[in-house]
Structure formats: structure tokens, C-alpha cells
C-alpha positions as a Markdown table, in Angstrom:
| # | Residue | x | y | z |
|---|---|---|---|---|
| 1 | Unk | 37.4 | 25.1 | 31.9 |
| 2 | Unk | 35.1 | 25.7 | 29.0 |
| 3 | Unk | 34.2 | 22.9 | 26.6 |
| 4 | Unk | 33.5 | 23.9 | 23.1 |
| 5 | Unk | 30.6 | 22.0 | 21.6 |
| 6 | Unk | 31.0 | 21.0 | 18.1 |
| 7 | Unk | 28.2 | 21.9 | 15.7 |
| 8 | Unk | 27.4 | 19.1 | 13.3 |
| 9 | Unk | 26.0 | 19.9 | 9.9 |
| 10 | Unk | 24.2 | 17.4 | 7.8 |
| 11 | Unk | 25.6 | 16.8 | 4.4 |
| 12 | Unk | 24.0 | 15.2 | 1.4 |
| 13 | Unk | 20.5 | 15.7 | 2.8 |
| 14 | Unk | 17.7 | 14.8 | 0.4 |
| 15 | Unk | 14.6 | 17.0 | 0.7 |
| 16 | Unk | 11.3 | 15.2 | 0.6 |
| 17 | Unk | 7.7 | 15.8 | 1.2 |
| 18 | Unk | 5.8 | 15.2 | 4.4 |
| 19 | Unk | 3.9 | 12.2 | 2.9 |
| 20 | Unk | 7.2 | 10.6 | 1.8 |
| 21 | Unk | 8.6 | 11.0 | 5.3 |
| 22 | Unk | 5.5 | 9.4 | 6.7 |
| 23 | Unk | 5.7 | 6.5 | 4.3 |
| 24 | Unk | 9.3 | 5.8 | 5.1 |
| 25 | Unk | 8.7 | 5.9 | 8.9 |
| 26 | Unk | 5.7 | 3.5 | 8.5 |
| 27 | Unk | 7.8 | 1.1 | 6.5 |
| 28 | Unk | 10.7 | 1.4 | 9.0 |
| 29 | Unk | 8.4 | 0.6 | 11.9 |
| 30 | Unk | 7.0 | -2.4 | 10.0 |
| 31 | Unk | 10.5 | -3.8 | 9.2 |
| 32 | Unk | 12.0 | -3.1 | 12.7 |
| 33 | Unk | 12.7 | -6.3 | 14.5 |
| 34 | Unk | 11.9 | -8.6 | 11.6 |
| 35 | Unk | 14.4 | -11.0 | 10.1 |
| 36 | Unk | 14.7 | -9.8 | 6.5 |
| 37 | Unk | 16.7 | -12.7 | 5.0 |
| 38 | Unk | 15.7 | -15.9 | 7.0 |
| 39 | Unk | 17.1 | -18.3 | 4.4 |
| 40 | Unk | 20.5 | -16.7 | 4.2 |
| 41 | Unk | 20.7 | -16.4 | 8.0 |
| 42 | Unk | 19.8 | -20.1 | 8.4 |
| 43 | Unk | 22.4 | -21.1 | 5.8 |
| 44 | Unk | 25.1 | -19.0 | 7.5 |
| 45 | Unk | 24.3 | -20.4 | 11.0 |
| 46 | Unk | 24.4 | -23.9 | 9.6 |
| 47 | Unk | 27.7 | -23.3 | 7.8 |
| 48 | Unk | 29.3 | -21.7 | 10.9 |
| 49 | Unk | 28.1 | -24.5 | 13.2 |
| 50 | Unk | 30.0 | -27.0 | 11.1 |
| 51 | Unk | 33.3 | -25.1 | 11.6 |
| 52 | Unk | 35.2 | -26.1 | 14.7 |
| 53 | Unk | 38.0 | -23.5 | 14.5 |
| 54 | Unk | 38.6 | -20.6 | 12.3 |
| 55 | Unk | 42.0 | -20.3 | 10.6 |
| 56 | Unk | 43.8 | -17.1 | 11.6 |
């Protein structure tokens, strides 16, 4: 039985220079693993910890 592999084509691809790609990858590496919005995360955790049950 042969399986047909589907060829995926990228749509809406933005062309950019090599330096732009390097900048984006450097920023992505810098951001990876960091908490971007610590205040909002703290507030959400505090709010959710006060709730005993969620209404469904």
C-alpha cells in the first residue's frame, strides 16, 4: 500500500534579508524561556487562586 505524502506550500511568506533573519533569530533566542509579562501573570495567578470553583 502506497502512502501519498502531501506537499505543503508556504503561503504569505515575507521575504527578508539575511541580516534581518539573523536579528530575528537573535531576539527569539534572547526571549525564549523568559516570562514576558510577569505582572499580568502574577495578577492572574492571584485571581485564580482566590476562586474555589469555576461556574460551568
